[in-house]
C-alpha positions in Angstrom: 285.3 81.7 92.9 282.1 79.6 92.9 280.0 79.5 90.0 276.7 81.5 89.8 275.6 81.5 86.4 274.2 78.8 83.8 274.1 76.0 86.7 271.4 74.3 84.7 272.5 74.6 81.3 274.0 71.5 79.7 275.5 73.2 76.6 274.9 76.2 74.2 274.5 75.5 70.5 275.1 77.8 67.6 271.9 78.6 65.5 272.1 79.8 62.0 271.5 83.6 61.8 268.2 84.9 60.3 270.2 86.4 57.5 272.0 83.3 56.4 268.6 81.2 56.5 267.0 83.8 54.4 270.2 83.6 51.9 269.8 79.8 52.0 266.0 80.1 51.5 265.1 83.5 49.9 261.8 85.0 49.3 261.3 85.6 45.6 259.3 88.6 44.0 256.2 86.6 43.3 255.7 85.3 46.9 257.0 88.8 48.2 254.0 90.3 46.1 251.5 87.6 47.4 252.2 88.3 51.1 252.2 92.2 50.5 248.8 92.1 48.8 247.3 89.8 51.3 248.4 91.6 54.3 246.7 94.7 52.7 243.4 92.8 52.0 243.5 91.6 55.5 243.8 95.0 56.9 240.9 96.1 54.4 238.8 93.4 55.6 239.4 94.2 59.4 238.4 97.8 58.7 235.3 97.0 56.4 237.0 98.8 53.4 236.8 95.2 51.9 233.4 93.4 52.2 235.0 89.8 51.8 235.5 87.8 55.2 238.6 86.1 56.1 238.9 82.1 56.7 242.0 80.9 58.5 242.2 77.1 58.0 244.9 74.5 58.4 246.0 71.8 60.9 246.3 72.6 64.7 250.0 72.1 64.0 252.3 71.1 61.1 254.4 67.9 61.2 254.3 66.5 57.7 255.6 68.4 54.7 253.9 66.0 52.0 250.5 66.3 53.7 251.1 70.0 54.3 251.4 70.6 50.5 248.5 68.2 49.7 246.3 70.2 51.9 247.5 73.4 50.7 246.7 72.3 47.0 243.3 71.6 47.8 242.8 74.7 50.1 244.0 76.8 47.0 241.3 75.3 44.7 238.7 76.4 47.3 240.2 79.8 47.4 239.9 80.0 43.7 236.2 79.0 43.8 235.1 81.6 46.5 237.7 84.4 45.8 235.2 87.0 45.3 233.7 86.5 48.9 236.5 85.3 51.1 240.2 85.4 51.5 241.5 82.1 52.6 244.6 81.9 54.8 246.3 78.7 55.7 247.2 77.7 59.1 250.7 76.8 59.3 251.6 76.8 63.2 255.2 75.5 63.9 255.2 76.3 67.5 252.9 74.5 70.1 252.6 76.0 73.3 252.5 73.7 76.3 250.5 74.0 79.6 253.4 71.4 81.1 254.9 69.0 78.7 254.7 67.5 75.1 255.8 67.8 71.6 256.4 71.6 71.2 256.1 71.9 67.5 258.0 71.2 64.3 260.3 74.2 64.9 261.6 72.6 67.8 261.4 68.8 67.1 261.0 68.3 63.4 262.0 64.6 63.8 259.4 63.8 66.2 262.3 62.3 68.0 263.1 64.3 71.0 266.5 65.2 69.1 265.5 69.0 69.3 267.2 69.9 65.9 266.0 73.5 65.9 268.0 74.6 63.0 266.6 71.9 60.9 263.1 73.0 62.2 263.7 76.6 61.1 264.7 75.2 57.6 261.6 73.2 57.2 259.4 75.7 58.3 260.9 78.2 55.9 260.7 75.7 53.2 257.0 75.0 53.7 256.2 78.7 53.8 257.9 79.4 50.6 256.3 76.4 48.7 252.7 77.4 50.1 253.6 80.9 48.9 254.5 79.8 45.6 251.2 78.1 44.9 249.5 81.4 45.7 248.1 81.1 49.3 249.1 83.3 52.2 250.0 81.9 55.5 249.2 82.3 59.2 251.0 81.3 62.4 251.1 81.9 66.1 254.3 83.5 67.5 255.5 82.0 70.7 259.0 82.7 71.0 260.0 86.5 70.2 263.3 85.4 68.5 261.3 83.4 65.7 259.8 86.3 63.8 263.5 87.4 62.3 263.7 83.8 60.8 260.2 83.8 59.0 258.0 86.7 59.6 258.8 87.9 56.0 256.6 85.1 54.7 253.7 85.2 57.1 250.7 87.2 56.0 248.5 87.1 59.5 250.0 86.0 62.9 248.2 85.3 66.4 249.4 85.7 70.0 247.8 82.9 72.0 245.7 82.9 74.9 248.6 82.1 77.3 250.7 84.9 76.1 248.1 87.7 75.1 248.8 89.2 78.7 252.8 89.0 78.1 254.3 92.6 77.8 257.1 90.9 75.6 254.5 89.6 73.3 252.7 93.0 73.1 256.0 94.9 72.5 257.0 92.4 69.7 253.6 92.7 68.0 253.9 96.4 68.0 256.7 95.9 65.5 255.4 93.1 63.4 254.6 94.0 59.6 251.5 91.9 59.6 248.3 92.2 61.1 248.1 90.5 64.6 245.1 88.5 66.4 245.1 88.5 70.2 243.1 85.4 71.6 240.9 86.1 74.6 242.3 84.6 77.7 241.6 81.0 78.9 238.9 81.9 81.3 237.0 83.8 78.2 238.0 87.2 79.3 238.1 89.8 76.4 239.9 92.6 78.7 243.3 91.2 78.5 243.2 90.8 74.5 241.8 94.3 74.0 244.7 95.8 76.3 246.7 93.8 74.1 245.6 95.3 70.9 245.9 98.9 72.5 249.4 98.1 73.7 250.7 96.9 70.5 249.2 99.9 68.6 251.8 102.1 70.6 255.4 102.5 70.1 257.8 100.6 72.0 261.5 100.1 72.9 262.6 96.4 73.6 265.4 93.8 73.2 265.5 91.7 70.4 267.9 90.4 67.6 268.8 91.6 64.3 269.0 89.6 61.2 272.7 89.3 61.8 271.8 87.6 65.0 273.1 90.6 67.3 271.5 91.6 70.3 269.9 94.9 69.6 267.0 97.4 71.0 264.3 97.4 68.7 262.2 100.6 68.6 258.8 100.3 67.1 256.1 102.4 65.3 253.2 100.6 66.8 250.9 97.9 64.9 247.4 99.6 64.1 245.8 96.3 62.6 245.6 94.2 66.2 242.5 92.7 66.8 240.6 90.4 69.2 240.3 86.5 68.3 237.4 85.2 70.4 238.3 81.3 71.3 235.7 81.0 74.2 237.0 80.5 77.6 236.1 78.6 81.1 232.5 79.5 80.9 232.3 77.8 77.3 231.9 79.3 73.8 231.7 83.1 73.1 230.9 83.2 69.5 227.0 83.7 69.7 225.4 87.1 68.7 225.2 88.4 72.3 228.9 87.9 73.0 229.8 89.5 69.6 227.6 92.4 70.5 229.4 92.8 73.8 232.8 92.8 72.3 231.7 95.4 70.0 230.7 97.6 72.7 234.3 96.9 74.4 235.8 97.8 71.0 233.8 101.1 70.5 234.7 102.1 74.0 238.4 101.7 73.6 238.3 103.4 70.1 239.4 100.3 68.4 237.8 100.0 64.7 239.2 96.7 63.8 236.8 93.7 63.5 237.2 90.5 65.4 238.0 86.9 64.3 236.1 83.8 65.8 238.1 80.9 66.5 235.7 77.7 66.0 237.8 75.5 67.9 239.4 75.4 71.3 236.7 76.5 74.0 234.3 77.6 71.2 233.8 73.9 70.4 234.4 72.6 73.9 237.7 71.2 72.6 235.7 68.7 70.3 236.5 69.2 66.9 233.2 67.9 65.7 231.6 70.9 67.5 233.5 73.3 65.2 230.5 73.0 62.6 228.0 74.5 65.3 230.3 77.5 65.7 231.0 78.1 62.0 227.1 77.9 61.1 226.3 80.2 64.1 228.7 82.7 62.9 227.7 82.5 59.2 224.2 83.4 60.2 225.5 86.4 62.1 227.3 87.6 58.9 224.3 86.8 56.6 222.2 89.0 59.0 224.6 91.8 58.3 227.1 92.1 61.0 230.0 94.1 60.1 232.0 93.3 63.4 233.1 89.6 62.3 236.0 89.7 59.9 236.3 86.2 59.7 236.5 82.6 61.2 239.4 80.0 62.0 239.0 76.3 61.7 241.4 73.5 62.8 241.4 71.4 59.7 243.5 68.7 58.1 243.1 65.9 55.3 241.8 63.1 58.0 239.8 64.3 60.8 240.7 63.7 64.4 244.0 63.6 66.0 246.7 60.9 67.0 249.6 60.8 69.4 252.9 61.9 68.3 255.2 58.9 67.1 257.9 58.1 64.5 256.9 59.4 61.2 256.3 55.9 59.7 253.7 55.0 62.4 251.5 57.9 62.0 248.3 58.1 59.9 248.9 60.3 56.9 247.3 63.5 57.0 245.8 63.3 60.7 247.0 66.0 63.4 249.4 65.0 66.1 248.2 67.6 68.4 244.4 68.9 68.7 241.8 67.2 67.0 240.7 68.7 63.4 237.8 68.4 60.9 238.6 66.3 57.9 238.9 67.5 54.2 235.4 67.1 53.3 233.9 68.9 55.9 236.4 71.8 55.6 235.4 72.3 52.1 231.6 72.0 53.2 232.1 74.6 56.0 234.1 77.0 53.9 231.4 76.9 51.3 228.6 77.5 54.0 230.6 80.6 55.3 231.3 82.0 51.9 227.5 81.7 50.9 226.9 84.1 53.9 229.1 86.8 52.9 227.2 89.5 50.9 229.3 91.7 48.7 
């Protein structure tokens, strides 16, 4: 009989189960409490029960544990200084969606060498999330592969679904069962309709195929996630962070019966893919918050120790603390902009 299956598969490799990875790197009581409380705080901010605002800040994607921990320690000091006005969540992005080819993120290629040691990627990701949790910072990530949440979602306080996947039925179903608030980015053309549809779809119960903590294929039945919200990241026509776009988003949300606020991504199309222009977006959004808008629940910044970016290379050849994917603002500017935003928040 002629073969008709797996014709383009070179080999299958066994992967550690979520259960075994969690036994190897367990969540302790203190970190669990931090994650639980930060999720509740995010929910309260999204629904205007907490007058603070959210700041999601960190590298475009993580590649260096040492630089990541140094950045996290600095960010924690800023959080302590402004805890009465803002809740800072660190960007800990391990998956990098690609239009064509390129480095796919620490989860898939932690060695930056094309070896694709995915089990090591999961181990490093979980180690990083646990350490950041231990210093008292909640973490945020973008979920690309639906299998990933079973390995590390217990350590995530806020998650996003990207512009390219917000229309995906699989991701909307997955989000309906997630335990943390989920932000859906508007589509790459700037249209808010797909992200609004995603919020509504994720709020409903679903049944879909997934994996259990034991690594077995299962049918997941969900309650629905009531804390889905839109992340405005600009689009093909340019930025969408200004007051008229936010007001338009508010009208759409009201008509749809969605009460959750929006997050403004100061990067991507809202900065015309120029990391230096994140400043313009944040200052504009801060002015809107200062003027009294309740719709804006927070902002997102792509930020690292050293501004700019560099091409992926062998770790020893890389500039320490600089992004190897999208360009980021440096630490000094990060501090300044978070301060500007915090000053705009009225408690």
